Structures are given as C-alpha cells and as structure tokens.
C-alpha positions as CSV (number, residue, x, y, z in Angstrom):
1,M,45.4,48.0,-41.0
2,F,48.2,48.6,-38.5
3,Y,48.3,52.3,-39.5
4,W,44.6,52.7,-38.9
5,Y,44.8,50.9,-35.5
6,W,48.0,52.7,-34.3
7,N,47.3,56.2,-35.5
8,D,43.5,56.5,-36.0
9,F,42.0,54.1,-33.4
10,L,44.5,54.6,-30.5
11,G,45.1,58.2,-31.5
12,K,41.4,59.0,-31.0
13,I,41.4,57.2,-27.6
14,I,44.4,59.2,-26.4
15,S,43.0,62.5,-27.7
16,K,39.7,61.8,-26.0
17,A,41.5,60.9,-22.8
18,E,43.5,64.2,-22.9
19,D,40.3,66.2,-23.4
20,I,38.7,64.5,-20.3
21,I,41.7,64.8,-17.9
22,G,42.9,68.2,-19.4
23,Y,46.5,67.0,-19.8
24,E,48.4,66.6,-23.0
25,L,51.0,63.7,-23.4
26,I,54.5,64.8,-24.1
27,E,55.7,63.9,-27.6
28,P,57.1,61.6,-29.0
29,W,57.6,58.9,-26.3
30,A,54.6,59.3,-24.0
31,P,51.9,58.5,-26.7
32,I,53.9,55.5,-27.8
33,V,54.1,54.1,-24.3
34,V,50.4,54.6,-23.7
35,K,49.5,53.0,-27.1
36,G,51.7,50.1,-26.3
37,A,50.2,49.6,-22.9
38,I,46.6,49.8,-24.3
39,T,47.6,47.2,-27.0
40,F,49.1,44.9,-24.4
41,F,45.9,44.9,-22.3
42,I,43.8,44.3,-25.4
43,L,45.9,41.4,-26.5
44,L,45.8,40.0,-22.8
45,L,42.0,40.3,-22.9
46,V,41.7,38.5,-26.2
47,Y,44.0,35.8,-25.1
48,E,42.0,35.2,-21.9
49,I,38.8,34.9,-23.9
50,Y,40.5,32.5,-26.2
51,L,41.7,30.3,-23.3
52,R,38.3,30.2,-21.7
53,T,36.5,29.3,-24.9
54,Y,39.1,26.6,-25.7
55,R,38.8,25.0,-22.2
56,F,35.0,24.9,-22.4
57,W,35.0,23.3,-25.9
58,R,37.6,20.7,-24.7
59,S,35.5,19.8,-21.6
60,R,32.4,19.3,-23.7
61,K,34.2,17.1,-26.2
62,F,35.7,15.0,-23.4
63,I,32.3,14.4,-21.8
64,S,30.7,13.4,-25.0
65,E,33.6,11.0,-25.9
66,S,33.8,9.4,-22.5
67,T,30.1,8.9,-21.8
68,P,29.1,5.4,-23.0
69,V,26.0,5.0,-25.0
70,I,23.9,2.3,-23.2
71,P,20.7,1.1,-24.8
72,P,17.8,1.3,-22.4
73,S,16.7,-2.0,-20.8
74,S,13.2,-3.2,-21.1
75,E,12.7,-2.4,-17.4
76,T,13.9,1.2,-18.0
77,V,11.6,1.5,-21.0
78,D,8.6,0.2,-18.9
79,K,9.3,2.7,-16.1
80,E,9.7,5.5,-18.6
81,S,6.5,4.5,-20.4
82,E,4.7,4.3,-17.0
83,F,6.0,7.7,-16.0
84,I,4.9,9.1,-19.4
85,Q,1.4,7.7,-18.8
86,Q,1.3,9.3,-15.4
87,L,2.3,12.6,-16.9
88,E,-0.3,12.2,-19.7
89,S,-3.0,11.4,-17.2
90,L,-2.2,14.5,-15.1
91,K,-2.1,16.8,-18.1
92,A,-5.3,15.5,-19.7
93,P,-7.0,13.1,-17.2
94,Q,-10.4,12.9,-19.0
95,Q,-8.9,12.1,-22.4
96,T,-6.6,9.4,-20.7
97,I,-9.6,7.9,-18.9
98,E,-11.7,7.7,-22.1
99,R,-8.8,6.2,-24.0
100,L,-8.1,3.5,-21.3
101,K,-11.8,2.6,-21.1
102,K,-12.0,2.1,-24.9
103,E,-8.8,0.0,-24.8
104,K,-10.2,-1.9,-21.7
105,K,-7.0,-1.4,-19.8
106,Y,-8.8,-1.3,-16.5
107,D,-5.7,-1.9,-14.3
108,Q,-4.0,1.2,-15.8
109,L,-7.3,3.1,-15.5
110,G,-7.4,2.2,-11.8
111,E,-3.9,3.7,-11.3
112,V,-5.0,6.9,-13.0
113,Y,-8.0,7.2,-10.7
114,V,-5.8,6.5,-7.6
115,S,-3.4,9.4,-8.7
116,M,-6.5,11.6,-8.9
117,Q,-7.7,10.3,-5.4
118,K,-10.9,9.0,-6.9
119,Y,-10.9,5.8,-4.8
120,K,-14.4,4.6,-5.6
121,E,-13.8,4.8,-9.3
122,A,-10.4,3.2,-8.8
123,G,-12.1,0.3,-7.0
124,W,-14.5,-0.1,-9.9
125,A,-11.7,-0.2,-12.4
126,F,-9.7,-2.7,-10.5
127,E,-12.7,-4.9,-10.0
128,K,-13.3,-4.8,-13.8
129,A,-9.6,-5.9,-14.2
130,G,-10.2,-8.9,-11.9
131,M,-8.0,-7.4,-9.2
132,L,-10.4,-8.1,-6.3
133,K,-8.0,-7.5,-3.4
134,R,-6.8,-4.1,-4.9
135,A,-10.4,-3.2,-5.7
136,A,-11.3,-3.9,-2.1
137,M,-8.5,-1.7,-0.8
138,E,-9.6,1.2,-2.9
139,Y,-13.3,0.8,-2.0
140,A,-12.3,0.8,1.7
141,K,-10.5,4.1,1.2
142,A,-13.7,5.5,-0.3
143,G,-15.6,4.4,2.8
144,K,-17.4,1.5,1.0
145,T,-16.3,-0.9,3.7
146,E,-19.2,-3.4,3.3
147,Y,-18.6,-3.8,-0.4
148,S,-14.9,-3.9,0.2
149,A,-15.5,-6.9,2.5
150,K,-17.7,-8.6,-0.1
151,L,-14.9,-8.4,-2.7
152,L,-12.5,-9.9,-0.1
153,L,-14.9,-12.7,0.4
154,R,-15.0,-13.3,-3.4
155,A,-11.2,-13.3,-3.3
156,N,-11.2,-16.0,-0.7
157,E,-9.8,-13.6,1.9
158,H,-12.3,-14.6,4.5
159,Q,-10.4,-13.5,7.6
160,Q,-9.9,-9.9,6.2
161,A,-13.5,-9.7,5.1
162,V,-14.7,-10.7,8.6
163,Q,-12.4,-8.2,10.3
164,L,-13.7,-5.4,8.1
165,L,-17.4,-6.2,8.8
166,V,-16.9,-6.6,12.5
167,S,-15.0,-3.3,12.6
168,I,-18.1,-1.5,11.4
169,G,-20.5,-3.5,13.6
170,K,-21.7,-5.8,10.9
171,T,-21.0,-9.0,12.8
172,K,-24.3,-10.6,11.9
173,K,-23.8,-9.9,8.2
174,A,-20.3,-11.5,8.5
175,G,-22.0,-14.6,9.9
176,I,-24.5,-14.8,7.1
177,W,-21.9,-14.4,4.4
178,L,-19.6,-17.1,5.8
179,E,-22.5,-19.5,6.4
180,R,-23.5,-19.1,2.8
181,K,-19.9,-19.8,1.8
182,G,-20.1,-23.0,3.9
183,I,-17.5,-21.8,6.5
184,L,-19.7,-22.9,9.4
185,D,-17.1,-23.0,12.2
186,T,-16.2,-19.4,11.8
187,A,-19.7,-18.3,11.1
188,S,-21.0,-20.0,14.2
189,F,-18.8,-17.9,16.5
190,L,-19.8,-14.7,14.6
191,W,-23.5,-15.6,15.3
192,W,-22.6,-16.1,19.0
193,E,-20.9,-12.7,19.1
194,A,-23.8,-11.0,17.5
195,G,-26.1,-12.5,20.2
196,Y,-27.8,-15.1,18.0
197,Y,-27.1,-17.9,20.4
198,K,-29.6,-20.4,19.1
199,R,-28.2,-20.1,15.5
200,A,-24.6,-20.3,16.9
201,V,-25.3,-23.5,18.9
202,S,-27.2,-25.1,16.0
203,L,-24.1,-24.6,13.8
204,W,-21.8,-25.8,16.5
205,L,-23.7,-29.1,16.7
206,K,-23.6,-29.4,12.9
207,W,-19.8,-28.8,12.8
208,M,-19.2,-31.3,15.7
209,D,-20.6,-34.1,13.5
210,T,-17.9,-33.4,10.9
211,L,-15.0,-33.7,13.4
212,T,-15.3,-37.3,14.6
213,N,-12.2,-38.4,12.6
214,N,-10.1,-35.5,13.5
215,P,-9.3,-35.4,17.2
216,Q,-6.9,-32.5,17.1
217,E,-9.2,-30.2,15.2
218,K,-12.0,-31.4,17.4
219,A,-10.1,-30.5,20.6
220,I,-9.4,-27.0,19.3
221,F,-13.0,-26.4,18.3
222,F,-14.5,-27.8,21.6
223,N,-12.1,-25.6,23.6
224,K,-13.1,-22.5,21.6
225,I,-16.7,-23.2,22.3
226,I,-16.0,-23.5,26.0
227,Q,-14.2,-20.2,26.0
228,Y,-17.1,-18.4,24.4
229,I,-19.8,-19.9,26.6
230,Y,-18.0,-19.2,29.8
231,K,-17.1,-15.7,28.7
232,D,-20.7,-14.7,27.9
233,G,-22.6,-17.1,30.2
234,I,-23.8,-20.7,29.8
235,H,-27.3,-19.4,30.5
236,N,-27.4,-18.0,26.9
237,I,-27.5,-21.6,25.5
238,P,-31.2,-22.5,24.8
239,D,-32.4,-25.2,27.2
240,K,-33.2,-27.7,24.4
241,Y,-29.6,-27.6,23.2
242,K,-27.8,-27.7,26.5
243,K,-27.6,-31.5,26.9
244,S,-26.6,-32.1,23.3
245,L,-23.9,-29.5,23.4
246,L,-22.5,-29.5,26.9
247,E,-22.3,-33.3,27.4
248,P,-19.9,-33.8,24.4
249,L,-17.8,-30.8,25.7
250,S,-17.6,-32.5,29.1
251,Q,-16.3,-35.7,27.6
252,Q,-13.6,-33.8,25.7
253,M,-12.6,-32.2,29.0
254,I,-12.4,-35.7,30.6
255,L,-10.0,-36.8,27.8
256,E,-7.9,-33.7,28.5
257,K,-8.0,-34.5,32.3
258,R,-9.7,-31.1,33.0
259,Y,-12.1,-32.7,35.5
260,D,-13.4,-29.6,37.3
261,L,-14.5,-28.2,34.0
262,A,-16.1,-31.5,33.0
263,I,-18.1,-31.7,36.2
264,D,-19.3,-28.2,35.9
265,L,-20.5,-28.8,32.2
266,L,-22.3,-32.0,33.3
267,K,-24.1,-30.1,36.1
268,N,-25.1,-27.3,33.7
269,C,-26.7,-29.7,31.3
270,G,-28.7,-31.4,34.1
271,E,-26.5,-34.5,34.3
272,H,-26.0,-34.2,38.1
273,Q,-25.7,-38.0,38.6
274,K,-22.9,-38.3,36.1
275,A,-21.2,-35.3,37.7
276,E,-21.4,-37.0,41.1
277,M,-20.1,-40.3,39.7
278,L,-17.1,-38.5,38.1
279,L,-16.4,-36.7,41.3
280,K,-16.5,-40.0,43.3
281,Q,-14.1,-41.6,40.9
282,L,-11.7,-38.7,41.3
283,T,-11.9,-38.8,45.1
284,R,-11.1,-42.6,45.2
285,K,-7.9,-41.9,43.3
C-alpha cells in the first residue's frame, strides 16, 4: 500500500507537474522532499476534516442530552390543536365547514368564518352557538346593524342595542323595542328624541306612577324630563298633558328649592295663580 502511494500515486503527480512546468526535479532528494510535503498537506487536510466532524458530533450529542423532555401541558395541547384547526380550515375551508356543521360545533365554525372574513356567516354560526354578543359583533361588521342590535337586546345589552339603532337613525325602532321589553323610562326618551312627543309624555306619566316610593330615582327621572322639554321646547307637549306632567315637575323643583324653574313650569301648565302665590311666598322671605 505504501509502495503504491509513494511511488505510483505521488510519482504520477510529480511526473505530471514536471510536464506542466517543464522542469525535472533533481534526483534523489528533490522528489523525496516534494513527496513528503504533499503527504504532510494531505495528512493536515484529513486531520482538519476529522476535527470538524468530531466537534459537530459532540455539539449535537450535548444538545440532545442537555435538553429536558417536557410533556406538553393541556394548555399547550389546546393551543396546538386550535392552531392545527386554523391550518386545516385555511387549507380546505369548505371541508372544514361541512365537518363542523355536521358536528354542530358552531363556535368553532364561527371562528373559521371570521378567519375567512365572512362576517355574516360568522354571525349566524355564533348565534347558533348561543353566543349572542359575539354574533351581534360579527353581524355589525357585515353591515347588518339592525339585526345586530336585535341580538344585543336579546342578550339584555339594552344600552348597546339602543346606541346601535340611534347611530343608523332608527331611534323610533329603538323606542318600540324597549317599550315591548317593558323598559318604559328609556323608551320614553327615545320617543321624544324621535319626535313622537305624545307617546313620550304618555310613557312619562305611566313611569311617574311607579316612582312614588323611590324619591331618589324620582328626582333623577323628573330632572331628565325637564332637561328634555326645555331643550326641545315645552310647546311640544300636547295641551291635554301639560297640567298632569308639568305640575308634578314643579312640585319636585320646589322640593329641590329650584323656585324659578318651579314658577315657570306652573305658568306653562296654566297654573298662574299657584305661580303667583309661590312668588309671593318667596318675596316675603
């Protein structure tokens, strides 16, 4: 083996080099020196390859031995499964939708529709799942504002439902819905804002009868009425309701020692004599 390497293999390399450069090495020492140099560089190269391979193997072994094996927690598994579901829905959305419909997993189906930006369908799925607030949010994104408000009303989110309807100019409808729900105080002010003054005043009078045993709530309600009627004009109150509405309001203002307002309310409901008597009592003081 050594004879083949030293004489045949290296001999051919030197002979080829002599042909290329056109120079013959002087015997016997020059060929030996050149062969030794070539052998040294070959051994150096082999050793370098060995070192690099050994270091790489050792580093891989160290990482595998030092990395602890931690069993996935239930939370991690849930997140991974959710992520896998999202990937599946993106790869084959129609198949995923059909599968979730058959399994009646409407909450997951809603999420799939949201990822596809199909908000109307997402609203339908969340409604089927009984998630009314989430369904309302998705329907609102799809431009189905009125139906969104209806769902919020079913979810007992009355304030949000009213705000949605008022935002699209459906104040009257908001009043109708709340009145059907028996929320007469809020409904009455919506009727007033919509310009249905007779209906508003009728509900105010009904609600007043329920507040006899609650002075604090009564004061808040009466003051809100006064704010509304002075903002839009007392003349909007139908004549047949003026006395029955304004006189109790004036009495509340007397209790609160807001006498100027009480006198004005009495005058506007035709009780000029009472207004004058109250004014005289104040001047005597």
